[in-house]
C-alpha positions as MATLAB code, in Angstrom:
seq = 'XXXXXXXXXXXXXXXXXXXXXXXXXXXXXXXXXXXXXXXXXXXXXXXXXXXXXXXXXXXXXXXXXXXXXXXXXXXXXXX';
ca = [
      49.894    6.087   -3.647;
      47.517    3.356   -2.831;
      44.191    3.665   -1.126;
      43.453    1.340    1.663;
      40.112   -0.451    1.877;
      38.828   -0.022    5.424;
      35.499   -1.767    4.963;
      34.940   -5.000    6.757;
      33.437   -8.030    5.031;
      30.251   -7.682    7.081;
      29.702   -4.180    5.636;
      29.462   -5.639    2.146;
      27.055   -8.404    3.092;
      23.402   -7.771    2.238;
      20.985   -7.295    5.097;
      19.474  -10.689    5.997;
      16.124   -9.028    6.742;
      15.735   -7.815    3.159;
      13.578  -10.820    2.225;
      11.271  -10.174    5.164;
      10.914   -6.549    4.088;
      10.194   -7.592    0.513;
       7.583  -10.096    1.693;
       5.908   -7.438    3.832;
       5.763   -4.986    0.929;
       4.353   -7.689   -1.375;
       1.647   -8.652    1.136;
       0.696   -4.998    1.697;
       0.465   -4.392   -2.052;
      -1.596   -7.550   -2.546;
      -4.014   -6.537    0.213;
      -4.438   -3.090   -1.338;
      -5.217   -4.604   -4.735;
      -7.700   -7.069   -3.214;
      -9.343   -4.312   -1.175;
      -9.846   -2.027   -4.162;
     -11.041   -4.972   -6.248;
     -13.743   -5.634   -3.661;
     -14.849   -1.998   -3.889;
     -14.945   -2.220   -7.694;
     -17.066   -5.375   -7.552;
     -19.446   -3.658   -5.126;
     -19.824   -0.533   -7.294;
     -23.064   -1.603   -9.035;
     -24.677   -2.264   -5.673;
     -23.376    1.049   -4.307;
     -24.706    2.822   -7.383;
     -28.187    1.333   -6.976;
     -28.459    1.936   -3.247;
     -27.188    5.527   -3.355;
     -28.888    6.395   -6.680;
     -25.630    7.649   -8.199;
     -24.897    8.458  -11.817;
     -22.103    6.501  -13.469;
     -19.580    9.405  -13.452;
     -20.070    9.765   -9.711;
     -18.718    6.269   -9.101;
     -15.203    7.586   -9.689;
     -15.684    9.741   -6.599;
     -16.651    6.657   -4.585;
     -13.378    4.920   -5.425;
     -11.328    8.083   -4.877;
     -12.953    8.811   -1.530;
     -12.514    5.215   -0.384;
      -8.801    5.216   -1.251;
      -8.309    8.627    0.387;
     -10.174    7.629    3.554;
      -8.191    4.411    3.834;
      -4.891    6.284    3.439;
      -5.942    8.871    6.037;
      -6.892    6.176    8.551;
      -3.602    4.375    7.945;
      -1.677    7.621    8.474;
      -3.629    8.358   11.676;
      -2.832    4.914   13.052;
       0.859    5.284   12.170;
       1.121    8.620   13.979;
      -0.574    7.397   17.150;
       1.423    4.251   17.772;
];
């Protein structure tokens, strides 16, 4: 008994939009890294202006990342 291949050649072809998707993911990742780098560079100024102890700076970064993710999620849901 032989099995018959019913797939068409177009089913095996990779999606032509895969490079666009990869580029979009790379740009989004790059922007996230740049954004958090800017916050890290601004930490000494944030520390001075808010009179924070050094261990409290971790909370600044965590809150910033959480707030950014929450805003992004809110925007996604309301499109």
